C-alpha positions as CSV (number, residue, x, y, z in Angstrom):
1,X,-9.1,-29.4,-23.2
2,X,-6.1,-28.8,-22.0
3,X,-7.0,-24.7,-22.2
4,X,-10.0,-25.4,-20.1
5,X,-7.7,-26.8,-17.2
6,X,-6.0,-24.1,-17.0
7,X,-8.2,-21.5,-17.6
8,X,-10.2,-23.6,-14.2
9,X,-7.0,-23.7,-12.0
10,X,-6.5,-20.5,-12.6
11,X,-10.4,-19.2,-11.7
12,X,-9.3,-21.6,-8.9
13,X,-6.1,-20.0,-7.6
14,X,-7.2,-16.2,-8.3
15,X,-8.8,-15.4,-5.0
16,X,-5.7,-17.1,-3.3
17,X,-3.7,-14.1,-4.5
18,X,-6.8,-11.6,-4.5
19,X,-7.5,-9.2,-1.4
20,X,-10.7,-8.1,-0.3
21,X,-11.2,-5.4,1.7
22,X,-14.2,-6.0,3.3
23,X,-12.7,-9.5,4.2
24,X,-9.8,-8.0,5.4
25,X,-12.0,-5.7,7.7
26,X,-14.0,-8.6,8.8
27,X,-11.0,-10.6,10.1
28,X,-9.7,-7.4,11.7
29,X,-12.4,-6.3,13.6
30,X,-13.4,-10.4,14.8
31,X,-9.9,-10.1,16.2
32,X,-10.1,-6.7,18.0
33,X,-13.7,-8.6,19.5
34,X,-11.9,-11.4,20.7
35,X,-9.2,-9.0,22.3
36,X,-12.1,-7.0,24.1
37,X,-13.6,-10.3,24.8
38,X,-10.3,-11.7,26.6
39,X,-9.7,-8.7,28.3
40,X,-6.8,-8.2,26.8
41,X,-7.2,-5.1,25.3
42,X,-8.5,-3.4,28.5
43,X,-5.4,-5.2,30.5
44,X,-2.9,-3.3,28.5
45,X,-4.8,0.1,28.4
46,X,-5.0,-0.5,32.3
47,X,-1.1,-1.2,31.8
48,X,0.0,1.8,29.9
49,X,-2.0,4.1,32.0
50,X,-0.7,3.1,35.5
51,X,2.9,3.1,33.7
52,X,2.5,7.2,32.3
53,X,0.6,8.0,35.8
54,X,3.7,6.4,37.8
55,X,6.3,7.7,35.8
56,X,5.1,11.2,36.3
57,X,4.0,10.6,40.1
58,X,7.8,9.6,41.0
59,X,9.1,12.7,38.3
60,X,6.8,14.9,40.3
61,X,7.5,13.0,43.7
62,X,11.7,13.1,43.1
63,X,12.0,15.8,40.4
64,X,12.0,18.9,42.0
65,X,14.8,21.0,39.9
66,X,13.3,19.1,37.2
67,X,9.8,20.8,37.4
68,X,11.6,24.1,38.6
69,X,13.3,23.9,34.8
70,X,10.2,23.7,33.2
71,X,10.9,20.4,31.4
72,X,9.0,18.0,33.2
73,X,7.3,17.1,30.3
74,X,10.1,16.1,28.5
75,X,11.7,14.2,31.7
76,X,8.2,12.6,30.9
77,X,8.5,11.3,27.2
78,X,12.5,10.5,27.9
79,X,11.8,7.6,30.7
80,X,8.0,6.5,28.9
81,X,10.1,7.0,25.4
82,X,12.6,4.4,27.3
83,X,10.8,2.3,29.0
84,X,8.6,1.9,25.6
85,X,11.4,0.7,23.9
86,X,11.6,-2.7,26.0
87,X,8.0,-3.0,26.7
88,X,6.3,-2.3,23.2
89,X,7.8,-5.2,21.4
90,X,7.3,-7.6,24.0
91,X,3.7,-6.3,23.9
92,X,3.5,-6.8,19.9
93,X,5.5,-10.1,19.9
94,X,3.2,-11.9,22.0
95,X,0.3,-10.3,20.4
96,X,1.7,-11.4,17.2
97,X,2.9,-15.2,18.2
98,X,0.1,-17.0,17.6
99,X,-1.9,-14.5,14.9
100,X,-1.4,-17.4,11.7
101,X,1.1,-20.0,14.1
102,X,-1.9,-20.6,16.0
103,X,-4.1,-21.0,13.4
104,X,-2.1,-23.2,11.7
105,X,-1.0,-25.6,14.8
106,X,-5.0,-26.2,15.0
107,X,-6.6,-26.2,12.0
108,X,-8.7,-23.8,12.1
109,X,-6.9,-21.4,9.5
110,X,-8.2,-24.2,7.0
111,X,-11.5,-23.5,8.7
112,X,-11.0,-19.7,8.3
113,X,-10.1,-20.0,4.6
114,X,-12.7,-22.1,3.4
115,X,-14.8,-18.9,3.9
116,X,-14.5,-16.0,1.8
117,X,-11.2,-15.2,2.6
118,X,-7.8,-15.9,0.8
119,X,-4.8,-15.8,2.5
120,X,-3.8,-12.3,1.6
121,X,-7.0,-10.8,3.4
122,X,-6.3,-13.6,6.3
123,X,-3.0,-12.1,7.2
124,X,-3.8,-8.3,6.3
125,X,-6.8,-8.6,8.4
126,X,-4.9,-10.7,11.4
127,X,-1.8,-7.7,11.1
128,X,-4.7,-5.1,11.2
129,X,-6.6,-6.5,14.5
130,X,-3.7,-7.1,16.5
131,X,-1.7,-3.4,15.7
132,X,-5.6,-2.3,16.4
133,X,-5.4,-4.1,19.9
134,X,-1.8,-2.5,20.8
135,X,-2.8,1.2,18.8
136,X,-6.3,1.4,20.8
137,X,-5.0,0.5,24.1
138,X,-2.1,2.8,23.6
139,X,-4.5,6.0,23.0
140,X,-7.1,4.7,26.1
141,X,-4.6,4.8,28.5
142,X,-2.6,8.2,27.4
143,X,-6.2,10.0,26.9
144,X,-7.0,8.5,30.7
145,X,-4.2,9.6,31.8
146,X,-3.7,13.0,31.1
147,X,-5.7,14.4,33.3
148,X,-3.4,13.4,35.8
149,X,-0.2,13.6,34.5
150,X,-0.8,17.3,33.5
151,X,-2.0,17.8,37.2
152,X,0.7,15.9,38.6
153,X,3.9,17.9,35.9
154,X,4.6,21.6,36.5
155,X,5.1,22.0,33.7
156,X,2.5,19.9,30.6
157,X,3.3,20.0,26.8
158,X,0.1,18.6,24.7
159,X,2.7,18.4,21.3
160,X,5.4,16.5,23.4
161,X,3.1,13.9,25.0
162,X,0.9,13.1,21.6
163,X,4.0,13.4,19.9
164,X,5.1,10.4,22.3
165,X,1.9,8.9,21.6
166,X,2.2,8.6,18.4
167,X,5.7,7.1,17.4
168,X,4.6,4.6,20.4
169,X,2.0,3.4,18.1
170,X,4.2,3.6,15.0
171,X,7.0,1.3,16.9
172,X,4.0,-1.1,17.9
173,X,3.2,-0.8,13.7
174,X,6.6,-2.0,13.0
175,X,6.9,-5.0,15.8
176,X,3.5,-5.9,15.1
177,X,4.2,-6.4,11.5
178,X,7.9,-8.7,12.3
179,X,5.3,-10.8,14.6
180,X,3.1,-11.3,12.8
181,X,5.0,-11.9,9.7
182,X,7.4,-14.9,11.1
183,X,4.0,-16.1,12.6
184,X,2.5,-16.5,9.2
185,X,5.4,-18.4,8.1
186,X,6.1,-20.8,11.0
187,X,4.0,-24.5,11.5
188,X,3.7,-24.1,15.3
189,X,3.3,-21.1,18.2
190,X,6.3,-23.2,19.7
191,X,8.8,-22.9,16.3
192,X,6.8,-19.7,16.6
193,X,7.6,-18.3,20.2
194,X,11.8,-19.8,19.0
195,X,11.4,-16.7,16.2
196,X,9.7,-14.2,18.9
197,X,12.5,-14.5,21.1
198,X,14.9,-14.5,18.3
199,X,13.6,-11.5,17.1
200,X,13.8,-10.0,21.1
201,X,17.6,-11.3,20.8
202,X,18.6,-9.7,17.9
203,X,17.7,-6.7,18.8
204,X,18.6,-6.1,22.2
205,X,21.7,-8.1,22.6
206,X,23.4,-8.5,19.0
207,X,22.1,-5.6,17.7
208,X,23.4,-3.0,20.3
209,X,27.1,-5.0,20.6
210,X,27.6,-4.2,17.2
211,X,28.5,-0.5,17.3
212,X,31.1,-2.0,20.2
213,X,32.0,-5.0,17.5
214,X,33.0,-1.8,15.1
215,X,35.3,0.0,16.9
216,X,37.2,-3.1,17.7
217,X,37.8,-4.0,14.5
218,X,38.5,-0.3,13.5
219,X,41.3,-0.1,16.1
220,X,42.6,-3.4,14.9
221,X,42.6,-1.9,10.9
222,X,39.7,-4.3,10.0
223,X,37.7,-1.7,9.3
224,X,38.7,1.8,7.9
225,X,37.3,4.3,9.6
226,X,36.8,8.1,8.9
227,X,39.3,10.6,10.0
228,X,38.4,13.7,11.4
229,X,39.5,17.0,12.8
230,X,37.9,18.5,16.6
231,X,39.5,21.5,18.4
232,X,40.1,20.3,21.9
233,X,42.2,21.5,24.8
234,X,45.6,21.2,25.5
235,X,47.5,20.8,28.5
236,X,48.5,24.8,28.8
237,X,44.8,25.4,28.4
238,X,45.0,26.3,24.6
239,X,42.4,25.4,21.7
240,X,44.1,22.4,19.5
241,X,43.5,20.8,16.4
242,X,43.6,17.4,17.1
243,X,42.5,14.5,14.2
244,X,40.9,11.5,15.6
245,X,39.1,8.5,13.7
246,X,35.8,7.7,13.9
247,X,33.4,4.3,12.6
248,X,32.4,4.9,8.8
249,X,29.1,6.0,7.7
250,X,27.4,2.2,7.0
251,X,28.5,1.1,10.8
252,X,26.5,4.6,11.9
253,X,23.8,3.7,9.6
254,X,23.5,0.1,10.7
255,X,23.4,1.5,14.5
256,X,20.2,3.8,13.0
257,X,18.3,1.1,11.9
258,X,17.5,-1.1,14.2
259,X,13.5,-0.4,15.7
260,X,14.3,0.8,18.4
261,X,17.0,3.5,17.6
262,X,14.6,4.5,15.0
263,X,11.6,5.0,17.6
264,X,13.8,7.2,20.0
265,X,15.2,9.8,17.0
266,X,12.1,9.7,15.7
267,X,10.4,11.5,19.1
268,X,13.5,13.7,18.5
269,X,11.7,15.1,15.8
270,X,8.2,15.8,16.7
271,X,9.1,17.1,20.2
272,X,10.7,19.4,22.2
273,X,12.7,15.8,23.5
274,X,16.3,15.8,22.8
275,X,19.9,16.7,22.8
276,X,22.1,13.4,24.1
277,X,19.6,11.7,26.9
278,X,17.4,10.8,23.5
279,X,18.1,9.5,19.9
280,X,20.9,9.5,18.5
281,X,23.1,12.9,18.1
282,X,26.8,12.7,15.9
283,X,28.9,15.8,16.5
284,X,29.1,18.5,13.6
285,X,33.0,17.5,13.5
286,X,32.1,13.9,12.3
287,X,31.0,15.2,8.5
288,X,33.2,17.8,7.0
289,X,30.3,18.4,4.3
290,X,27.1,18.1,6.6
291,X,25.4,14.8,8.1
292,X,24.2,12.1,5.4
293,X,20.8,12.4,4.8
294,X,20.3,8.5,6.2
295,X,21.7,9.4,9.6
296,X,19.5,12.5,10.1
297,X,16.5,11.7,12.4
298,X,13.9,12.5,10.5
299,X,15.1,9.7,8.1
300,X,13.9,7.5,10.8
301,X,10.6,8.0,10.0
302,X,11.3,5.9,6.4
303,X,13.1,3.1,8.4
304,X,10.4,2.5,11.3
305,X,7.9,2.1,7.8
306,X,9.8,-0.3,5.8
307,X,9.9,-2.3,9.5
308,X,6.4,-2.2,8.5
309,X,5.9,-3.2,5.1
310,X,8.8,-5.5,4.3
311,X,8.3,-8.0,6.6
312,X,4.8,-8.0,5.8
313,X,5.4,-8.1,1.4
314,X,7.7,-11.0,2.2
315,X,5.0,-12.1,5.1
316,X,2.2,-11.9,1.8
317,X,4.3,-13.4,-0.8
318,X,5.3,-16.2,1.4
319,X,1.9,-16.7,3.0
320,X,0.4,-17.7,-0.6
321,X,2.5,-21.0,-1.3
322,X,3.0,-22.2,1.4
323,X,1.2,-25.8,1.7
324,X,-1.3,-25.7,4.9
């Protein structure tokens, strides 16, 4: 008797923990189609198109010196990446805000789960659907603007242009994963909205202030700095060796794992845009034995991948066990 009950219970709960790819695809397709019908998708596409054309027009009009140097696409990547570093998280957080929390608040999540969809199907479908809205709108906006951008710029590098598009999509996936994950563990859109606002404040105010805090703590002796020797010009103009302190590697790594920093660091790997204007670059003198692999710009791809996978992994575990 007890064996039958246990077996029946296992059969009842197993669909909740399974993943059906067809079911995930159906939910994602409906999410994307709803965005198209509501003109959200077309609005985002138009926004990215206008952004690229506006920045390109500004560069071509005011940037004669830049154009003369043949670095116009690099300038475009520099300016657009700085704007999208702020804009894409806002769009992704808004897209993911009501993904699950809105369904739970209205009760429609129970109707959705009464169909042959598991909770994991719903969560992954929402992630793919919202990610598709942002990603495809980026592709459409960039594609439509490409001809105008190429015509306005004195020098157009397709590799730099596509690199910016690819990294913008990956960056958007990271924030969409964070947003959908947070939406899945909150009961109402009000709480979900507060969580989205908290994420934005965390990465754009708190995280950016951490390096300043670490520097102050190091200057006060609370944190042990790392000594290095650097060659500087003395009062008489001759080169002199000077010993200085820098933040330890772990503090530098904390700065690296900010999604925005990882986004810009990764662009420097794919495109010719880089140096001190875009991405994180440390003086060679800081590292006597070479830069640790986790502080190199290529590692930013790993960081962005983790920002996509880890929030969703936590959400898949948590959402499967919450009381709806």
